[in-house]
VEXTIDO-974116 format. One record per residue: residue in three letters; x, y, z of N, C-alpha, C, O in turn. Coordinates in pm, whole numbers, plus 50000, padded with zeros to 5 digits. Layout:
<sites>
{"ALA" {X Y Z} {X Y Z} {X Y Z} {X Y Z}}
...
</sites>
This chain:
<sites>
{"MET" {50081 49878 50002} {50000 50000 50002} {50083 50127 50000} {50033 50233 49963}}
{"SER" {50207 50120 50039} {50289 50236 50054} {50320 50303 49917} {50356 50420 49913}}
{"ASN" {50306 50229 49807} {50336 50286 49678} {50215 50350 49610} {50225 50392 49495}}
{"MET" {50102 50358 49678} {49987 50425 49621} {49998 50575 49630} {50064 50627 49720}}
{"ILE" {49935 50646 49541} {49951 50793 49534} {49817 50862 49566} {49711 50800 49560}}
{"ASN" {49826 50991 49601} {49710 51067 49640} {49660 51159 49531} {49546 51205 49536}}
{"VAL" {49745 51189 49430} {49701 51277 49321} {49741 51211 49187} {49855 51167 49169}}
{"VAL" {49644 51206 49094} {49670 51152 48964} {49648 51261 48862} {49542 51324 48860}}
{"LYS" {49748 51285 48775} {49731 51385 48668} {49822 51343 48553} {49911 51260 48567}}
{"TYR" {49796 51404 48441} {49881 51383 48324} {49912 51513 48258} {49822 51582 48211}}
{"GLU" {50042 51548 48253} {50086 51667 48187} {50095 51628 48040} {50190 51561 47999}}
{"SER" {49999 51669 47962} {49982 51615 47830} {50091 51643 47726} {50156 51748 47726}}
{"ASN" {50107 51546 47639} {50196 51557 47529} {50094 51566 47411} {50015 51474 47390}}
{"GLU" {50098 51675 47336} {49998 51696 47231} {49996 51585 47127} {49896 51573 47056}}
{"ASN" {50100 51503 47113} {50106 51400 47014} {50042 51269 47063} {50025 51175 46985}}
{"LEU" {50006 51264 47192} {49947 51140 47245} {49797 51164 47268} {49758 51258 47336}}
{"LEU" {49716 51077 47212} {49569 51091 47220} {49515 51042 47350} {49432 51109 47413}}
{"VAL" {49560 50923 47395} {49509 50860 47518} {49627 50812 47601} {49722 50755 47548}}
{"TRP" {49620 50836 47733} {49723 50786 47823} {49654 50718 47940} {49562 50775 47999}}
{"LYS" {49696 50597 47976} {49642 50524 48089} {49739 50537 48208} {49857 50507 48195}}
{"HIS" {49689 50581 48321} {49774 50590 48439} {49825 50448 48475} {49747 50353 48477}}
{"PRO" {49957 50435 48504} {50014 50300 48524} {49969 50227 48649} {49979 50105 48654}}
{"MET" {49919 50298 48749} {49877 50230 48874} {49732 50182 48858} {49650 50249 48794}}
{"ASP" {49701 50069 48917} {49568 50016 48908} {49495 50001 49043} {49387 49942 49050}}
{"LYS" {49555 50054 49145} {49494 50058 49277} {49498 50201 49328} {49604 50265 49326}}
{"MET" {49385 50251 49372} {49375 50392 49421} {49295 50395 49548} {49202 50317 49566}}
{"TYR" {49333 50488 49639} {49256 50511 49758} {49127 50589 49714} {49127 50657 49612}}
{"GLU" {49019 50574 49795} {48900 50650 49761} {48923 50803 49776} {48844 50881 49724}}
{"SER" {49027 50844 49843} {49054 50988 49861} {49152 51041 49754} {49196 51156 49762}}
{"THR" {49185 50958 49655} {49275 51000 49550} {49212 51112 49469} {49096 51102 49429}}
{"ASP" {49287 51220 49446} {49243 51328 49361} {49282 51304 49217} {49391 51253 49188}}
{"ILE" {49192 51340 49126} {49223 51337 48982} {49225 51479 48933} {49128 51553 48950}}
{"VAL" {49335 51519 48871} {49346 51654 48816} {49339 51643 48662} {49424 51579 48600}}
{"VAL" {49241 51705 48605} {49223 51703 48461} {49260 51839 48407} {49202 51940 48445}}
{"GLN" {49357 51841 48318} {49410 51967 48261} {49318 52019 48153} {49228 51948 48108}}
{"GLU" {49341 52146 48109} {49268 52202 47996} {49288 52110 47875} {49395 52052 47857}}
{"ALA" {49185 52098 47794} {49189 52020 47670} {49209 51871 47699} {49263 51798 47616}}
{"GLN" {49164 51827 47817} {49167 51682 47855} {49032 51641 47908} {48953 51725 47952}}
{"GLU" {49006 51515 47904} {48898 51451 47981} {48961 51326 48047} {49059 51271 47997}}
{"ALA" {48901 51284 48159} {48950 51162 48220} {48833 51066 48235} {48724 51105 48277}}
{"ILE" {48857 50942 48200} {48759 50836 48214} {48807 50748 48328} {48922 50706 48330}}
{"VAL" {48719 50720 48423} {48756 50644 48538} {48672 50514 48545} {48549 50518 48547}}
{"LEU" {48739 50404 48548} {48674 50273 48567} {48710 50221 48705} {48828 50216 48740}}
{"VAL" {48610 50182 48784} {48630 50129 48917} {48579 49987 48917} {48463 49963 48882}}
{"ASN" {48661 49894 48954} {48626 49751 48953} {48570 49710 48818} {48478 49629 48810}}
{"GLY" {48626 49767 48709} {48582 49730 48573} {48460 49800 48522} {48418 49776 48408}}
{"HIS" {48400 49887 48602} {48276 49956 48561} {48302 50106 48550} {48375 50164 48630}}
{"LEU" {48240 50166 48448} {48253 50312 48431} {48200 50384 48551} {48083 50370 48586}}
{"GLN" {48289 50466 48619} {48244 50547 48729} {48199 50682 48681} {48091 50730 48715}}
{"ASP" {48287 50745 48599} {48249 50877 48555} {48349 50923 48443} {48454 50863 48420}}
{"VAL" {48308 51031 48378} {48393 51100 48281} {48409 51241 48338} {48311 51309 48366}}
{"TYR" {48533 51283 48354} {48560 51417 48414} {48613 51513 48316} {48697 51478 48232}}
{"LYS" {48566 51639 48324} {48616 51746 48243} {48724 51819 48320} {48763 51774 48428}}
{"THR" {48773 51930 48269} {48878 52010 48333} {48841 52037 48480} {48729 52078 48510}}
{"GLY" {48936 52013 48572} {48913 52041 48711} {48980 51944 48806} {49062 51863 48762}}
{"ARG" {48948 51948 48931} {49003 51857 49030} {48891 51777 49096} {48794 51836 49143}}
{"TYR" {48903 51647 49099} {48797 51563 49153} {48852 51459 49246} {48973 51435 49247}}
{"CYS" {48766 51397 49327} {48808 51290 49419} {48733 51164 49388} {48611 51166 49368}}
{"ILE" {48806 51053 49382} {48741 50924 49371} {48670 50900 49505} {48732 50914 49610}}
{"HIS" {48544 50866 49501} {48471 50847 49626} {48370 50736 49614} {48328 50697 49505}}
{"ARG" {48334 50688 49725} {48243 50575 49731} {48101 50633 49741} {48078 50728 49815}}
{"LYS" {48007 50576 49666} {47872 50628 49670} {47789 50574 49783} {47693 50638 49826}}
{"GLU" {47823 50455 49834} {47747 50398 49947} {47819 50435 50075} {47937 50471 50070}}
{"LYS" {47754 50428 50190} {47813 50460 50318} {47909 50351 50362} {47889 50234 50332}}
{"ARG" {48017 50392 50433} {48112 50298 50484} {48075 50250 50622} {48019 50324 50703}}
{"LEU" {48108 50125 50648} {48082 50069 50785} {48203 50090 50876} {48189 50093 50998}}
{"PHE" {48319 50104 50817} {48444 50117 50892} {48516 50241 50845} {48491 50291 50736}}
{"SER" {48606 50292 50929} {48678 50412 50890} {48813 50385 50822} {48892 50478 50801}}
{"LEU" {48839 50259 50787} {48962 50224 50718} {48958 50282 50574} {48851 50288 50515}}
{"PRO" {49071 50324 50519} {49066 50379 50384} {49031 50267 50286} {49081 50155 50295}}
{"THR" {48943 50302 50192} {48900 50204 50089} {48994 50214 49969} {49032 50323 49925}}
{"ILE" {49031 50098 49917} {49119 50089 49799} {49036 50029 49687} {48967 49929 49705}}
{"TYR" {49044 50092 49570} {48973 50044 49454} {49067 49990 49348} {49178 50039 49331}}
{"ASP" {49020 49888 49275} {49081 49852 49148} {49030 49955 49050} {48911 49962 49022}}
{"CYS" {49119 50035 49000} {49080 50155 48929} {49168 50178 48806} {49290 50169 48815}}
{"SER" {49106 50206 48695} {49184 50245 48572} {49144 50388 48536} {49026 50422 48530}}
{"ILE" {49245 50471 48512} {49218 50610 48478} {49282 50639 48345} {49403 50621 48329}}
{"PHE" {49202 50683 48248} {49248 50718 48115} {49235 50864 48093} {49127 50919 48117}}
{"PHE" {49340 50932 48049} {49336 51075 48015} {49329 51082 47863} {49407 51017 47793}}
{"ILE" {49237 51160 47813} {49221 51177 47669} {49240 51321 47632} {49176 51409 47689}}
{"ASN" {49329 51347 47536} {49353 51484 47486} {49241 51514 47385} {49223 51440 47288}}
{"ILE" {49166 51622 47408} {49055 51657 47324} {49079 51790 47253} {48993 51836 47178}}
{"GLY" {49196 51853 47275} {49223 51981 47215} {49305 51972 47089} {49335 52074 47028}}
</sites>
C-alpha cells in the first residue's frame, strides 16, 4: 500500500491521444486533476464510474462505509487529449 499515490494527473503531450495511468489501485481519497483540453475516464472495479472534464475531483464511494479504514479500489484512469 505504501506505493499508492494521492494525486493523479497527466501533463499532456499533444502527440498522444490517450494515456492510461500506470497504477491500478487507488485510495477512495485520490484526487484526479484534469488539465485544459483533457477529459478523464475512470473505471472502478471494471465499471465506468465517471467522465471528468477540466478540474480537480476525488474518487469516492457512493454507498456509506461501515468502517473508517481507507477504501482501496481497482481503478483504471484514462486521460484523453481533446484539444
